[in-house]
A tleap script that builds the chain and sets N, CA, C and O, in Angstrom:
source leaprc.protein.ff14SB
mol = sequence {
  NMET GLU THR ASN THR ARG LYS GLY GLY ARG
  PRO ARG LEU ALA ASP SER GLN LYS LYS SER
  PHE ILE VAL LYS ILE SER LEU ASP LYS GLY
  GLN TYR ASN LEU VAL GLU TYR LYS ALA LYS
  LYS ALA GLY ILE SER VAL SER GLU TYR CYS
  ARG GLU ALA SER LEU ASP ASN LYS ILE SER
  PRO VAL LEU THR PRO ASP GLN LEU ASP ALA
  ILE ARG LYS LEU SER GLY MET ALA ASN ASN
  VAL ASN GLN ILE ALA TYR VAL ALA ASN ILE
  GLY HIE LEU SER ASP ILE TYR SER GLN ALA
  THR ASN ALA LEU SER GLU ILE LEU SER LEU
  LEU HIE HIE LEU LYS CLYS
}
set mol.1.N position { -65.839 169.348 -75.966 }
set mol.1.CA position { -65.517 168.008 -75.603 }
set mol.1.C position { -64.490 168.041 -74.464 }
set mol.1.O position { -63.532 168.813 -74.490 }
set mol.2.N position { -64.723 167.163 -73.448 }
set mol.2.CA position { -63.815 167.104 -72.299 }
set mol.2.C position { -62.663 166.164 -72.607 }
set mol.2.O position { -62.826 165.121 -73.240 }
set mol.3.N position { -61.528 166.562 -72.150 }
set mol.3.CA position { -60.373 165.682 -72.314 }
set mol.3.C position { -59.961 165.159 -70.942 }
set mol.3.O position { -59.922 165.898 -69.959 }
set mol.4.N position { -59.671 163.929 -70.908 }
set mol.4.CA position { -59.231 163.314 -69.665 }
set mol.4.C position { -57.725 163.420 -69.584 }
set mol.4.O position { -57.016 162.851 -70.415 }
set mol.5.N position { -57.217 164.156 -68.573 }
set mol.5.CA position { -55.773 164.350 -68.460 }
set mol.5.C position { -55.077 163.158 -67.821 }
set mol.5.O position { -53.859 163.016 -67.922 }
set mol.6.N position { -55.844 162.308 -67.168 }
set mol.6.CA position { -55.236 161.122 -66.551 }
set mol.6.C position { -55.027 160.071 -67.624 }
set mol.6.O position { -55.878 159.859 -68.487 }
set mol.7.N position { -53.913 159.438 -67.553 }
set mol.7.CA position { -53.547 158.449 -68.558 }
set mol.7.C position { -53.875 157.020 -68.147 }
set mol.7.O position { -53.540 156.078 -68.865 }
set mol.8.N position { -54.526 156.851 -67.004 }
set mol.8.CA position { -54.804 155.507 -66.517 }
set mol.8.C position { -54.057 155.254 -65.236 }
set mol.8.O position { -53.659 156.196 -64.551 }
set mol.9.N position { -53.864 154.019 -64.906 }
set mol.9.CA position { -53.166 153.660 -63.678 }
set mol.9.C position { -54.148 153.363 -62.575 }
set mol.9.O position { -55.346 153.203 -62.806 }
set mol.10.N position { -53.636 153.294 -61.412 }
set mol.10.CA position { -54.448 152.928 -60.261 }
set mol.10.C position { -55.372 154.083 -59.883 }
set mol.10.O position { -54.943 155.237 -59.871 }
set mol.11.N position { -56.633 153.786 -59.575 }
set mol.11.CA position { -57.551 154.847 -59.150 }
set mol.11.C position { -57.129 155.421 -57.794 }
set mol.11.O position { -56.496 154.732 -56.993 }
set mol.12.N position { -57.471 156.649 -57.550 }
set mol.12.CA position { -57.134 157.282 -56.272 }
set mol.12.C position { -57.901 156.601 -55.147 }
set mol.12.O position { -59.036 156.157 -55.318 }
set mol.13.N position { -57.242 156.531 -53.984 }
set mol.13.CA position { -57.874 155.965 -52.797 }
set mol.13.C position { -58.743 157.027 -52.127 }
set mol.13.O position { -58.454 158.221 -52.205 }
set mol.14.N position { -59.793 156.582 -51.477 }
set mol.14.CA position { -60.600 157.494 -50.673 }
set mol.14.C position { -59.763 157.916 -49.470 }
set mol.14.O position { -58.855 157.199 -49.050 }
set mol.15.N position { -60.084 159.096 -48.917 }
set mol.15.CA position { -59.311 159.595 -47.773 }
set mol.15.C position { -59.291 158.604 -46.619 }
set mol.15.O position { -58.291 158.501 -45.909 }
set mol.16.N position { -60.383 157.875 -46.426 }
set mol.16.CA position { -60.452 156.916 -45.316 }
set mol.16.C position { -59.544 155.712 -45.541 }
set mol.16.O position { -59.223 155.003 -44.587 }
set mol.17.N position { -59.129 155.468 -46.769 }
set mol.17.CA position { -58.284 154.317 -47.074 }
set mol.17.C position { -56.797 154.665 -47.137 }
set mol.17.O position { -55.947 153.775 -47.166 }
set mol.18.N position { -56.487 155.963 -47.158 }
set mol.18.CA position { -55.080 156.362 -47.245 }
set mol.18.C position { -54.364 156.067 -45.941 }
set mol.18.O position { -54.914 156.237 -44.853 }
set mol.19.N position { -53.151 155.631 -46.074 }
set mol.19.CA position { -52.337 155.331 -44.902 }
set mol.19.C position { -51.407 156.525 -44.678 }
set mol.19.O position { -50.441 156.730 -45.412 }
set mol.20.N position { -51.728 157.300 -43.649 }
set mol.20.CA position { -50.991 158.534 -43.441 }
set mol.20.C position { -50.113 158.511 -42.201 }
set mol.20.O position { -49.470 159.514 -41.893 }
set mol.21.N position { -50.065 157.397 -41.479 }
set mol.21.CA position { -49.212 157.308 -40.302 }
set mol.21.C position { -48.107 156.296 -40.568 }
set mol.21.O position { -48.342 155.234 -41.146 }
set mol.22.N position { -46.919 156.638 -40.144 }
set mol.22.CA position { -45.760 155.760 -40.324 }
set mol.22.C position { -45.281 155.320 -38.944 }
set mol.22.O position { -45.075 156.143 -38.052 }
set mol.23.N position { -45.110 154.023 -38.786 }
set mol.23.CA position { -44.594 153.461 -37.541 }
set mol.23.C position { -43.264 152.814 -37.875 }
set mol.23.O position { -43.175 151.979 -38.775 }
set mol.24.N position { -42.232 153.207 -37.143 }
set mol.24.CA position { -40.902 152.641 -37.395 }
set mol.24.C position { -40.622 151.566 -36.365 }
set mol.24.O position { -40.933 151.723 -35.185 }
set mol.25.N position { -40.030 150.467 -36.822 }
set mol.25.CA position { -39.588 149.407 -35.916 }
set mol.25.C position { -38.126 149.105 -36.212 }
set mol.25.O position { -37.635 149.346 -37.315 }
set mol.26.N position { -37.458 148.586 -35.229 }
set mol.26.CA position { -36.051 148.216 -35.405 }
set mol.26.C position { -35.924 146.706 -35.336 }
set mol.26.O position { -36.413 146.074 -34.400 }
set mol.27.N position { -35.274 146.137 -36.320 }
set mol.27.CA position { -35.048 144.696 -36.387 }
set mol.27.C position { -33.572 144.457 -36.647 }
set mol.27.O position { -32.910 145.247 -37.321 }
set mol.28.N position { -33.068 143.363 -36.107 }
set mol.28.CA position { -31.702 142.995 -36.493 }
set mol.28.C position { -31.792 142.229 -37.814 }
set mol.28.O position { -32.888 141.964 -38.309 }
set mol.29.N position { -30.663 141.882 -38.370 }
set mol.29.CA position { -30.637 141.260 -39.697 }
set mol.29.C position { -31.422 139.957 -39.728 }
set mol.29.O position { -32.168 139.705 -40.674 }
set mol.30.N position { -31.261 139.127 -38.702 }
set mol.30.CA position { -31.977 137.854 -38.663 }
set mol.30.C position { -33.488 138.042 -38.589 }
set mol.30.O position { -34.240 137.335 -39.260 }
set mol.31.N position { -33.925 138.988 -37.780 }
set mol.31.CA position { -35.355 139.260 -37.663 }
set mol.31.C position { -35.916 139.786 -38.986 }
set mol.31.O position { -36.987 139.368 -39.427 }
set mol.32.N position { -35.180 140.707 -39.609 }
set mol.32.CA position { -35.657 141.256 -40.874 }
set mol.32.C position { -35.736 140.166 -41.944 }
set mol.32.O position { -36.706 140.100 -42.698 }
set mol.33.N position { -34.715 139.315 -42.006 }
set mol.33.CA position { -34.737 138.230 -42.985 }
set mol.33.C position { -35.929 137.310 -42.773 }
set mol.33.O position { -36.551 136.857 -43.733 }
set mol.34.N position { -36.245 137.037 -41.507 }
set mol.34.CA position { -37.390 136.184 -41.199 }
set mol.34.C position { -38.701 136.850 -41.623 }
set mol.34.O position { -39.562 136.200 -42.216 }
set mol.35.N position { -38.855 138.138 -41.323 }
set mol.35.CA position { -40.067 138.863 -41.716 }
set mol.35.C position { -40.166 138.915 -43.235 }
set mol.35.O position { -41.240 138.714 -43.802 }
set mol.36.N position { -39.054 139.182 -43.880 }
set mol.36.CA position { -39.035 139.240 -45.353 }
set mol.36.C position { -39.408 137.888 -45.955 }
set mol.36.O position { -40.166 137.829 -46.923 }
set mol.37.N position { -38.883 136.806 -45.391 }
set mol.37.CA position { -39.187 135.461 -45.870 }
set mol.37.C position { -40.676 135.157 -45.707 }
set mol.37.O position { -41.317 134.649 -46.627 }
set mol.38.N position { -41.224 135.475 -44.518 }
set mol.38.CA position { -42.644 135.203 -44.272 }
set mol.38.C position { -43.536 136.045 -45.173 }
set mol.38.O position { -44.578 135.572 -45.627 }
set mol.39.N position { -43.144 137.276 -45.435 }
set mol.39.CA position { -43.924 138.150 -46.323 }
set mol.39.C position { -43.905 137.597 -47.738 }
set mol.39.O position { -44.935 137.555 -48.412 }
set mol.40.N position { -42.730 137.172 -48.185 }
set mol.40.CA position { -42.610 136.614 -49.533 }
set mol.40.C position { -43.428 135.333 -49.659 }
set mol.40.O position { -44.086 135.101 -50.674 }
set mol.41.N position { -43.379 134.506 -48.616 }
set mol.41.CA position { -44.131 133.266 -48.609 }
set mol.41.C position { -45.638 133.538 -48.659 }
set mol.41.O position { -46.390 132.773 -49.265 }
set mol.42.N position { -46.079 134.635 -48.017 }
set mol.42.CA position { -47.497 134.996 -48.014 }
set mol.42.C position { -47.885 135.748 -49.283 }
set mol.42.O position { -49.070 135.953 -49.549 }
set mol.43.N position { -46.887 136.159 -50.067 }
set mol.43.CA position { -47.172 136.868 -51.316 }
set mol.43.C position { -47.555 138.322 -51.119 }
set mol.43.O position { -48.284 138.888 -51.934 }
set mol.44.N position { -47.069 138.933 -50.042 }
set mol.44.CA position { -47.368 140.342 -49.787 }
set mol.44.C position { -46.073 141.081 -49.462 }
set mol.44.O position { -45.027 140.463 -49.266 }
set mol.45.N position { -46.154 142.393 -49.409 }
set mol.45.CA position { -44.965 143.192 -49.103 }
set mol.45.C position { -44.632 143.087 -47.617 }
set mol.45.O position { -45.456 142.666 -46.805 }
set mol.46.N position { -43.408 143.478 -47.285 }
set mol.46.CA position { -42.972 143.458 -45.888 }
set mol.46.C position { -43.860 144.394 -45.066 }
set mol.46.O position { -44.254 144.058 -43.949 }
set mol.47.N position { -44.175 145.569 -45.620 }
set mol.47.CA position { -45.034 146.516 -44.902 }
set mol.47.C position { -46.402 145.924 -44.636 }
set mol.47.O position { -46.918 146.026 -43.523 }
set mol.48.N position { -46.992 145.309 -45.640 }
set mol.48.CA position { -48.318 144.714 -45.480 }
set mol.48.C position { -48.256 143.562 -44.476 }
set mol.48.O position { -49.165 143.402 -43.661 }
set mol.49.N position { -47.193 142.761 -44.529 }
set mol.49.CA position { -47.042 141.662 -43.583 }
set mol.49.C position { -46.983 142.190 -42.155 }
set mol.49.O position { -47.674 141.677 -41.275 }
set mol.50.N position { -46.165 143.210 -41.919 }
set mol.50.CA position { -46.032 143.790 -40.581 }
set mol.50.C position { -47.366 144.384 -40.117 }
set mol.50.O position { -47.757 144.236 -38.959 }
set mol.51.N position { -48.052 145.057 -41.039 }
set mol.51.CA position { -49.342 145.657 -40.706 }
set mol.51.C position { -50.343 144.572 -40.283 }
set mol.51.O position { -50.997 144.695 -39.247 }
set mol.52.N position { -50.455 143.525 -41.082 }
set mol.52.CA position { -51.396 142.448 -40.765 }
set mol.52.C position { -51.002 141.725 -39.485 }
set mol.52.O position { -51.854 141.407 -38.655 }
set mol.53.N position { -49.714 141.470 -39.329 }
set mol.53.CA position { -49.259 140.760 -38.130 }
set mol.53.C position { -49.533 141.574 -36.875 }
set mol.53.O position { -49.925 141.013 -35.852 }
set mol.54.N position { -49.334 142.887 -36.935 }
set mol.54.CA position { -49.535 143.706 -35.748 }
set mol.54.C position { -51.015 143.903 -35.444 }
set mol.54.O position { -51.378 144.051 -34.278 }
set mol.55.N position { -51.869 143.910 -36.443 }
set mol.55.CA position { -53.298 144.127 -36.210 }
set mol.55.C position { -54.040 142.848 -35.868 }
set mol.55.O position { -55.069 142.903 -35.195 }
set mol.56.N position { -53.552 141.701 -36.309 }
set mol.56.CA position { -54.261 140.449 -36.103 }
set mol.56.C position { -53.872 139.726 -34.810 }
set mol.56.O position { -54.635 138.897 -34.312 }
set mol.57.N position { -52.706 140.031 -34.270 }
set mol.57.CA position { -52.256 139.329 -33.069 }
set mol.57.C position { -52.845 139.945 -31.816 }
set mol.57.O position { -53.088 141.150 -31.752 }
set mol.58.N position { -53.069 139.100 -30.822 }
set mol.58.CA position { -53.562 139.566 -29.542 }
set mol.58.C position { -52.397 139.539 -28.556 }
set mol.58.O position { -51.716 138.525 -28.403 }
set mol.59.N position { -52.190 140.643 -27.909 }
set mol.59.CA position { -51.110 140.771 -26.942 }
set mol.59.C position { -51.723 140.615 -25.547 }
set mol.59.O position { -52.720 141.261 -25.223 }
set mol.60.N position { -51.127 139.765 -24.737 }
set mol.60.CA position { -51.609 139.577 -23.378 }
set mol.60.C position { -51.203 140.775 -22.530 }
set mol.60.O position { -50.068 141.244 -22.622 }
set mol.61.N position { -52.107 141.266 -21.719 }
set mol.61.CA position { -51.741 142.395 -20.853 }
set mol.61.C position { -50.757 141.945 -19.782 }
set mol.61.O position { -50.709 140.771 -19.413 }
set mol.62.N position { -49.988 142.881 -19.299 }
set mol.62.CA position { -49.026 142.608 -18.236 }
set mol.62.C position { -49.806 142.326 -16.953 }
set mol.62.O position { -50.828 142.962 -16.692 }
set mol.63.N position { -49.332 141.388 -16.166 }
set mol.63.CA position { -49.999 141.070 -14.913 }
set mol.63.C position { -49.880 142.237 -13.946 }
set mol.63.O position { -48.851 142.911 -13.888 }
set mol.64.N position { -50.942 142.466 -13.189 }
set mol.64.CA position { -50.936 143.544 -12.198 }
set mol.64.C position { -50.119 143.100 -10.991 }
set mol.64.O position { -49.884 141.906 -10.808 }
set mol.65.N position { -49.685 144.051 -10.165 }
set mol.65.CA position { -48.945 143.663 -8.954 }
set mol.65.C position { -49.746 142.734 -8.047 }
set mol.65.O position { -49.176 141.844 -7.416 }
set mol.66.N position { -51.072 142.933 -7.977 }
set mol.66.CA position { -51.916 142.047 -7.167 }
set mol.66.C position { -51.886 140.628 -7.713 }
set mol.66.O position { -51.809 139.669 -6.945 }
set mol.67.N position { -51.946 140.486 -9.021 }
set mol.67.CA position { -51.924 139.165 -9.631 }
set mol.67.C position { -50.567 138.486 -9.409 }
set mol.67.O position { -50.510 137.294 -9.109 }
set mol.68.N position { -49.483 139.242 -9.557 }
set mol.68.CA position { -48.146 138.684 -9.309 }
set mol.68.C position { -48.006 138.220 -7.859 }
set mol.68.O position { -47.438 137.162 -7.589 }
set mol.69.N position { -48.532 139.027 -6.926 }
set mol.69.CA position { -48.478 138.668 -5.515 }
set mol.69.C position { -49.285 137.396 -5.261 }
set mol.69.O position { -48.849 136.522 -4.512 }
set mol.70.N position { -50.455 137.294 -5.881 }
set mol.70.CA position { -51.297 136.108 -5.711 }
set mol.70.C position { -50.611 134.868 -6.265 }
set mol.70.O position { -50.698 133.793 -5.670 }
set mol.71.N position { -49.932 135.006 -7.395 }
set mol.71.CA position { -49.211 133.873 -7.989 }
set mol.71.C position { -48.084 133.422 -7.054 }
set mol.71.O position { -47.866 132.225 -6.868 }
set mol.72.N position { -47.364 134.399 -6.462 }
set mol.72.CA position { -46.305 134.071 -5.522 }
set mol.72.C position { -46.868 133.314 -4.312 }
set mol.72.O position { -46.297 132.323 -3.855 }
set mol.73.N position { -48.015 133.815 -3.805 }
set mol.73.CA position { -48.635 133.161 -2.648 }
set mol.73.C position { -49.100 131.748 -3.010 }
set mol.73.O position { -48.925 130.813 -2.228 }
set mol.74.N position { -49.691 131.599 -4.194 }
set mol.74.CA position { -50.126 130.273 -4.627 }
set mol.74.C position { -48.943 129.313 -4.721 }
set mol.74.O position { -49.045 128.148 -4.338 }
set mol.75.N position { -47.842 129.804 -5.225 }
set mol.75.CA position { -46.653 128.971 -5.344 }
set mol.75.C position { -46.176 128.525 -3.966 }
set mol.75.O position { -45.830 127.362 -3.763 }
set mol.76.N position { -46.162 129.461 -3.028 }
set mol.76.CA position { -45.763 129.114 -1.655 }
set mol.76.C position { -46.713 128.121 -1.031 }
set mol.76.O position { -46.290 127.198 -0.336 }
set mol.77.N position { -48.022 128.313 -1.283 }
set mol.77.CA position { -49.016 127.385 -0.732 }
set mol.77.C position { -48.870 125.997 -1.341 }
set mol.77.O position { -49.016 124.993 -0.644 }
set mol.78.N position { -48.585 125.939 -2.632 }
set mol.78.CA position { -48.379 124.641 -3.288 }
set mol.78.C position { -47.192 123.929 -2.644 }
set mol.78.O position { -47.221 122.715 -2.443 }
set mol.79.N position { -46.154 124.690 -2.326 }
set mol.79.CA position { -44.993 124.115 -1.658 }
set mol.79.C position { -45.396 123.568 -0.283 }
set mol.79.O position { -44.965 122.484 0.108 }
set mol.80.N position { -46.226 124.326 0.445 }
set mol.80.CA position { -46.681 123.864 1.766 }
set mol.80.C position { -47.497 122.590 1.656 }
set mol.80.O position { -47.326 121.675 2.462 }
set mol.81.N position { -48.379 122.514 0.674 }
set mol.81.CA position { -49.191 121.310 0.487 }
set mol.81.C position { -48.291 120.118 0.167 }
set mol.81.O position { -48.524 119.014 0.661 }
set mol.82.N position { -47.270 120.335 -0.652 }
set mol.82.CA position { -46.333 119.251 -0.952 }
set mol.82.C position { -45.605 118.770 0.301 }
set mol.82.O position { -45.408 117.569 0.484 }
set mol.83.N position { -45.210 119.700 1.157 }
set mol.83.CA position { -44.539 119.326 2.406 }
set mol.83.C position { -45.480 118.548 3.321 }
set mol.83.O position { -45.078 117.574 3.959 }
set mol.84.N position { -46.746 118.991 3.379 }
set mol.84.CA position { -47.732 118.286 4.201 }
set mol.84.C position { -47.932 116.864 3.670 }
set mol.84.O position { -48.004 115.909 4.444 }
set mol.85.N position { -48.020 116.734 2.348 }
set mol.85.CA position { -48.200 115.409 1.746 }
set mol.85.C position { -46.989 114.530 2.046 }
set mol.85.O position { -47.140 113.337 2.308 }
set mol.86.N position { -45.801 115.105 2.011 }
set mol.86.CA position { -44.584 114.340 2.298 }
set mol.86.C position { -44.616 113.815 3.730 }
set mol.86.O position { -44.335 112.644 3.984 }
set mol.87.N position { -44.962 114.703 4.661 }
set mol.87.CA position { -45.009 114.295 6.076 }
set mol.87.C position { -46.075 113.220 6.273 }
set mol.87.O position { -45.864 112.263 7.018 }
set mol.88.N position { -47.222 113.375 5.606 }
set mol.88.CA position { -48.293 112.385 5.717 }
set mol.88.C position { -47.839 111.034 5.170 }
set mol.88.O position { -48.190 109.991 5.722 }
set mol.89.N position { -47.070 111.048 4.099 }
set mol.89.CA position { -46.613 109.807 3.477 }
set mol.89.C position { -45.589 109.052 4.309 }
set mol.89.O position { -45.484 107.830 4.205 }
set mol.90.N position { -44.827 109.772 5.139 }
set mol.90.CA position { -43.831 109.073 5.954 }
set mol.90.C position { -44.402 108.632 7.300 }
set mol.90.O position { -43.679 108.065 8.119 }
set mol.91.N position { -45.717 108.889 7.543 }
set mol.91.CA position { -46.363 108.303 8.707 }
set mol.91.C position { -46.720 109.225 9.849 }
set mol.91.O position { -47.334 108.769 10.813 }
set mol.92.N position { -46.372 110.490 9.794 }
set mol.92.CA position { -46.703 111.424 10.861 }
set mol.92.C position { -48.063 112.055 10.578 }
set mol.92.O position { -48.137 113.174 10.070 }
set mol.93.N position { -49.143 111.335 10.907 }
set mol.93.CA position { -50.484 111.756 10.509 }
set mol.93.C position { -51.212 112.613 11.540 }
set mol.93.O position { -52.316 113.085 11.268 }
set mol.94.N position { -50.625 112.823 12.709 }
set mol.94.CA position { -51.315 113.642 13.708 }
set mol.94.C position { -51.387 115.076 13.224 }
set mol.94.O position { -50.351 115.582 12.791 }
set mol.95.N position { -52.425 115.729 13.252 }
set mol.95.CA position { -52.607 117.154 12.910 }
set mol.95.C position { -52.407 117.451 11.412 }
set mol.95.O position { -52.511 118.613 11.019 }
set mol.96.N position { -52.130 116.466 10.577 }
set mol.96.CA position { -51.954 116.686 9.142 }
set mol.96.C position { -53.254 117.124 8.501 }
set mol.96.O position { -53.270 118.002 7.638 }
set mol.97.N position { -54.353 116.499 8.932 }
set mol.97.CA position { -55.644 116.797 8.318 }
set mol.97.C position { -56.011 118.274 8.505 }
set mol.97.O position { -56.459 118.918 7.556 }
set mol.98.N position { -55.830 118.817 9.707 }
set mol.98.CA position { -56.194 120.227 9.943 }
set mol.98.C position { -55.264 121.159 9.186 }
set mol.98.O position { -55.708 122.190 8.679 }
set mol.99.N position { -53.985 120.822 9.097 }
set mol.99.CA position { -53.039 121.650 8.347 }
set mol.99.C position { -53.384 121.642 6.862 }
set mol.99.O position { -53.338 122.683 6.206 }
set mol.100.N position { -53.723 120.492 6.341 }
set mol.100.CA position { -54.077 120.384 4.925 }
set mol.100.C position { -55.358 121.142 4.634 }
set mol.100.O position { -55.464 121.826 3.615 }
set mol.101.N position { -56.337 121.022 5.532 }
set mol.101.CA position { -57.605 121.722 5.352 }
set mol.101.C position { -57.391 123.230 5.354 }
set mol.101.O position { -57.954 123.942 4.523 }
set mol.102.N position { -56.577 123.715 6.290 }
set mol.102.CA position { -56.284 125.161 6.339 }
set mol.102.C position { -55.577 125.634 5.076 }
set mol.102.O position { -55.927 126.678 4.525 }
set mol.103.N position { -54.594 124.884 4.616 }
set mol.103.CA position { -53.841 125.265 3.409 }
set mol.103.C position { -54.751 125.273 2.191 }
set mol.103.O position { -54.697 126.190 1.372 }
set mol.104.N position { -55.584 124.249 2.075 }
set mol.104.CA position { -56.480 124.188 0.923 }
set mol.104.C position { -57.532 125.287 0.957 }
set mol.104.O position { -57.884 125.818 -0.096 }
set mol.105.N position { -58.041 125.644 2.124 }
set mol.105.CA position { -59.025 126.734 2.194 }
set mol.105.C position { -58.366 128.061 1.837 }
set mol.105.O position { -59.000 128.911 1.214 }
set mol.106.N position { -57.103 128.254 2.220 }
set mol.106.CA position { -56.368 129.468 1.824 }
set mol.106.C position { -56.213 129.536 0.310 }
set mol.106.O position { -56.404 130.589 -0.299 }
set mol.107.N position { -55.866 128.407 -0.286 }
set mol.107.CA position { -55.701 128.348 -1.742 }
set mol.107.C position { -57.010 128.657 -2.441 }
set mol.107.O position { -57.035 129.428 -3.400 }
set mol.108.N position { -58.091 128.067 -1.975 }
set mol.108.CA position { -59.406 128.320 -2.592 }
set mol.108.C position { -59.806 129.786 -2.440 }
set mol.108.O position { -60.359 130.376 -3.368 }
set mol.109.N position { -59.534 130.368 -1.295 }
set mol.109.CA position { -59.845 131.782 -1.078 }
set mol.109.C position { -59.050 132.661 -2.043 }
set mol.109.O position { -59.592 133.598 -2.628 }
set mol.110.N position { -57.784 132.358 -2.204 }
set mol.110.CA position { -56.940 133.142 -3.112 }
set mol.110.C position { -57.373 132.972 -4.562 }
set mol.110.O position { -57.389 133.938 -5.325 }
set mol.111.N position { -57.723 131.754 -4.940 }
set mol.111.CA position { -58.218 131.532 -6.307 }
set mol.111.C position { -59.509 132.281 -6.549 }
set mol.111.O position { -59.708 132.836 -7.630 }
set mol.112.N position { -60.395 132.309 -5.559 }
set mol.112.CA position { -61.638 133.063 -5.693 }
set mol.112.C position { -61.348 134.550 -5.866 }
set mol.112.O position { -61.995 135.227 -6.665 }
set mol.113.N position { -60.364 135.055 -5.108 }
set mol.113.CA position { -59.963 136.466 -5.223 }
set mol.113.C position { -59.389 136.760 -6.617 }
set mol.113.O position { -59.631 137.831 -7.174 }
set mol.114.N position { -58.637 135.817 -7.173 }
set mol.114.CA position { -58.026 136.012 -8.494 }
set mol.114.C position { -59.071 136.064 -9.599 }
set mol.114.O position { -58.878 136.754 -10.600 }
set mol.115.N position { -60.172 135.345 -9.430 }
set mol.115.CA position { -61.210 135.313 -10.468 }
set mol.115.C position { -61.871 136.672 -10.668 }
set mol.115.O position { -62.393 136.958 -11.745 }
set mol.116.N position { -61.849 137.509 -9.632 }
set mol.116.CA position { -62.501 138.822 -9.711 }
set mol.116.C position { -61.758 139.785 -10.568 }
set mol.116.O position { -62.187 140.927 -10.728 }
savepdb mol mol.pdb
quit
């Protein structure tokens, strides 16, 4: 007759389910208290809360230097369009149309470049 040496308890996890990597994070007291509160509110451990939060959230990638440059140029162009509109509003309408058309075509070209 076989005897079972295990007395019960939780069944062993499969190797694929074992958590064998440890990631350390540093939090100040306020941050830790907030994480602990949210974990308690969710009814899970702090470790499980951090694991779920880190795996479920989507992090936006950092903008490339080209994208930052394009944003700077767009901002400058928006300023130019505002100045053109100001001049047009105070009555100096000669050559405003061509300046506005040029500025807007530059903006459209840059926006098209950003979409790629």
